[in-house]
C-alpha positions in Angstrom: -237.3 -43.5 89.2 -239.6 -42.6 92.0 -240.1 -43.8 95.6 -242.5 -46.7 96.2 -245.1 -44.4 97.7 -245.6 -42.4 94.4 -248.7 -43.5 92.6 -249.6 -43.1 89.0 -252.1 -40.4 89.9 -249.4 -38.5 91.7 -247.1 -38.9 88.7 -249.8 -37.6 86.3 -250.4 -34.6 88.5 -246.7 -33.8 88.4 -246.6 -34.2 84.6 -249.5 -31.6 84.3 -247.5 -29.1 86.4 -244.4 -29.7 84.3 -246.2 -29.3 81.0 -247.6 -26.0 82.2 -244.1 -24.7 82.4 -242.4 -26.6 79.5 -244.0 -28.6 76.7 -240.8 -30.0 75.2 -240.5 -33.0 77.5 -243.8 -34.8 77.3 -242.6 -37.7 75.2 -239.8 -38.4 77.7 -242.0 -38.8 80.7 -243.5 -42.1 81.6 -244.7 -44.0 84.7 -243.7 -47.7 84.7 -242.6 -50.2 87.3 -238.9 -50.7 87.8 -237.8 -54.1 88.9 -234.7 -54.2 91.0 -232.5 -57.3 91.4 -229.4 -58.5 93.3 -226.1 -57.5 91.7 -222.7 -58.9 92.3 -220.1 -56.1 91.7 -216.4 -56.0 91.6 -214.0 -53.1 91.0 -211.4 -53.5 88.3 -208.4 -51.2 87.6 -206.6 -51.8 84.3 -207.1 -52.4 80.6 -210.5 -53.4 79.5 -208.9 -56.4 77.7 -208.0 -57.8 81.1 -211.5 -58.1 82.4 -212.2 -61.6 80.8 -210.4 -63.6 83.5 -212.1 -61.6 86.2 -215.6 -62.3 84.7 -214.7 -66.0 84.3 -213.7 -66.2 88.0 -217.0 -64.5 89.0 -219.0 -67.0 87.0 -217.1 -70.1 88.0 -216.1 -69.4 91.6 -217.4 -66.3 93.3 -221.1 -66.3 92.4 -221.6 -70.1 92.8 -219.8 -69.8 96.2 -222.6 -67.4 97.2 -225.2 -70.0 96.3 -226.3 -67.8 93.4 -226.6 -68.0 89.7 -226.6 -65.4 86.8 -229.8 -63.5 86.3 -229.1 -61.6 83.1 -226.1 -60.3 81.2 -223.3 -58.4 82.9 -222.8 -54.7 82.4 -220.0 -52.3 83.2 -219.8 -48.8 84.6 -216.7 -47.1 83.3 -215.4 -44.7 85.9 -212.6 -43.3 83.8 -212.5 -41.4 80.6 -210.6 -43.7 78.2 -209.2 -41.0 76.0 -207.7 -39.2 79.1 -206.6 -42.2 81.1 -203.8 -44.6 80.3 -205.1 -48.2 79.9 -203.4 -49.5 83.1 -205.2 -47.0 85.2 -208.8 -47.4 83.8 -211.3 -47.9 86.6 -214.4 -50.1 85.9 -217.2 -51.4 88.0 -218.1 -54.9 86.7 -221.8 -55.8 87.6 -223.5 -59.1 87.2 -227.2 -59.5 88.1 -227.7 -62.6 90.2 -230.5 -64.6 91.9 -230.2 -66.7 95.0 -230.6 -70.4 94.5 -233.6 -71.8 96.4 -232.8 -74.6 98.9 
């Protein structure tokens, strides 16, 4: 990701400088737009199996109460290492892309 002021010309100049030092990363570099959206997030502590009721509450109550609707599938950011953390202490950020309903 780059700041909005970075142009494709600037990006290509940076690629040329990088490739002068390393040539093993050319296929992983690309310049493309990144579309951001609104996201409703909630923090969950506990077993992954207990997330269902929370996601249901988000979809049926919390997000509609904001005057918003889903705008894609939800995703999760796991903040704990499952093999090192007991299930009751797992920390997860539940994220749901949303869009504001137009009045």
